[in-house]
N, C-alpha and C positions, 0 to 999 in steps of 0.2 A: 787385553789378550795375554798370551803366555809370557810375553816379555814385560808385562806390567804397564803397557801403553794403552791409552784410551783409543779404541777403534770404533766407538759408537756411543749413542745416547738413547735412552728409553724415556719417552715422555708419557705421563699418565694424566688424563683429564677425567675427572669424575662428574658425570652428568646425572642429576637427580630428576626423576620423572614421576610425578604424582599419579596414583591410581584413580581412575575415573569410576569404574564400575566393576562388579563381580563377573563371574562367568555367566554365559547364557544359561537360562533356566533349563533349556532343552538338552544341554550337554549331558550325555550319559556315558557310562563306562569309563569315567575318569577316576583314576586311583585317588583315594582320599588325601594322600600326601601332596598331590599336585593341585587339587581344587583351589586352595587359597590364593594361588598365584595367577590363575586365569583371569582374563579381563582386559580392559583397555587402559592404557596409560597415556597421559597428555604430555606431548613434547611441545610446549608452548612456543619455544624459540623457532621451531620449524612449522608451527601451525598445523600439526598433524597428530594422529593417534597411532600408537604402537599397540599391537594386540599380542598378548601372551596366550598361547594355545598349546594343545597337545599334538605331537607329531612324532611318529616312530618311537613310541613308548617313552618319550621324554618331553620336556618343554621346548618350545620354539617361539621365536618372535617374528611377527609379520610386520614389515615396514611398507606402507602403501606408497611411499615416495618412489621406490624402485621396484615395487611389486615383488618383493623377495621375502621368502621365509627362511630364517636362519635357525638351525637347530642348536640346542644347548646340550652340552655334555653333563653328565651327572655331577652334582656339586662336590667340590673338594673339601678338604678339612676346614677351610676358612669359610665355608658356606657359599663360595662363589661358583657360579655356573659359567664355565668357559665356553665360548661359542665354537661351532664345528670347525672354524678356520684357525683356531688357536690364536685369535687376535684380541678380542675384548671379553671382559668378564662381567657378569651381571650379578648383583646382590639385591635381595629383597629385604625391605625394612618392614618390621612388624611393630604394632603398638602393644600396650600392656596386655591386651586381651588376645593377642596372637593373630590379629587381622593384618593383612598386608596393606600398607599405606603408600609405599613408594617403591620404585625400581631404580637402583643406582647402576649406571653403566660405567665401568672403568675402561675408557677408551685408551688403548695402548698404541702408541706410534713409535716405531723404531727408526732411528736415523743412523746410517752408516757413515763413518768419517772417511772423507776422500773427495775426489773430484768427479763430477758427472762426465761420463764419456760423451754425452750429447753436447756438452759445452766445448769439449776438445774438437769434436767433428764440426761444430759451428764455426769455430775459429779457423779451422783448416780450410773449410769452404771459402770463407771470406778472404783468407790470405793466399791460398794456393790452388783453389778451384775444386770442383766436385770430384774429379778422378783421384786427386791426391787424398781427399777426405775418405773416399771409399777404401783406398789402400790403408790409410791410417786406422780405419775401423777394424779391418782384419788384423792389423798389428796389435791393436788393443785387446781384441778378443782372444788372440793366441798367446798373449803375454801371461806370465805367471800371475796368480791372484795378488792383488795389491790394493792400492787406494783408488782404483778406477771403478766407478759405479755405473752399471747399466740398469736402466729401468724403462719399462714400456711407456710410462707416462711422459718421461723427459724427452724421449725420441718422438713421441706423438706431438708434443708441444713444439718441438723443433720443426717437424714437418709442416705444421700449421703456420709457423712463423714464415716459412718460405712460400707456402701456398697463398697466404694472405698478402704477401709482397709481390705476387704475380710470378714467382719463380717456380713454376709448376714442375719442371724437370727435376730440380733439386728436391722438391717435396716428394715426388714419386719415388725417387731413389731412397730417401730417408724412410718413407713408409714401407718400402720393400725390405729394408734392413729390419724394421720392426716386425714384419710378418715372418721373416726368417727366424727371428729370436723368440717370437711369441705366436706360433702358428695356431694355438688353440684359443686365441683371444678374438672375440667377435669385433671388438672395437678397432683393432688394427686394420681389418678388412673394410670396415665402415669408412675409415679415414682414406684408405686407398681408393674406395669407390668414389668418394667426393673428388679426389685429385684426378682420377681418370675422367670423371664427368666434366670437370673444368677444362680438361685437355681435349675434349671432344671425342674421347674414346668410349662411347656409350656402351659398346659390347663388353668391354673390360670392366666398366663401372657396374653393369648388371651382374657380371660374374662375381665381383667382389661383394656387392650388396647381398647377393644370394648366399654367399659363403658366410657372411656376417650373421645373416638371419638363421642359417643352419646352426651356427655355434651358439647364438643367443636369440631364441624365438621371441623374446620380449623386446627386441630392438625395434621400436616403432619408427625410428628415423629411417632405418634401412627399408622397412615396409613402405614408408611414405615416398622415399626416393625411387623405389622400384615402380611404384604407381605413377610417379612423374615421368619415368622412362618408358611407360607403356606396358609394364609387366604386371599382370594381375595374379 
């Protein structure tokens, strides 16, 4: 940071994925400069195939594991195609004849130095009870930026820790905090739906599962739970 202290770490993992095949013969209207990259790439470690295709006048990668298509920005000076979320960069490897043989994904993970707010809340619940923990959460949120880290995933995991321990009241309050912090995430509503269902509050469970599905139409778990709850 500006004081010369380390406040984070960036981790790069390079994953090489061999190309299986070329583009579909029926593909038409594809600019010549994009054609060599199109096709399927074998991710053996995950037993799946990633597909490079055209989308919105650029390249994109379809991942069947989460049924998601991620667009790629135009390549930079180093030839890397940064994804639309500014997270990972894709490089294409060519042989001596100019044929694409592999796709290399530079998976970038950023770690912020500090303490997870969820850990502090967990300790406060254990030592001082739920009400004190809720007060502590507001104090941490309103404090000046520092070494306290808030993430959706960490609070979701904390909620499930209490839910799986049979402490449904604590889990519901933690999921409520997560919904307040990440209202556009379908996952937080899905988690709340499960907690409400376990608490016998089926009407509220349905409400949360519907909201989750509204935010993420691909959430098959929410669809399944609504079916279980008698909602078609």
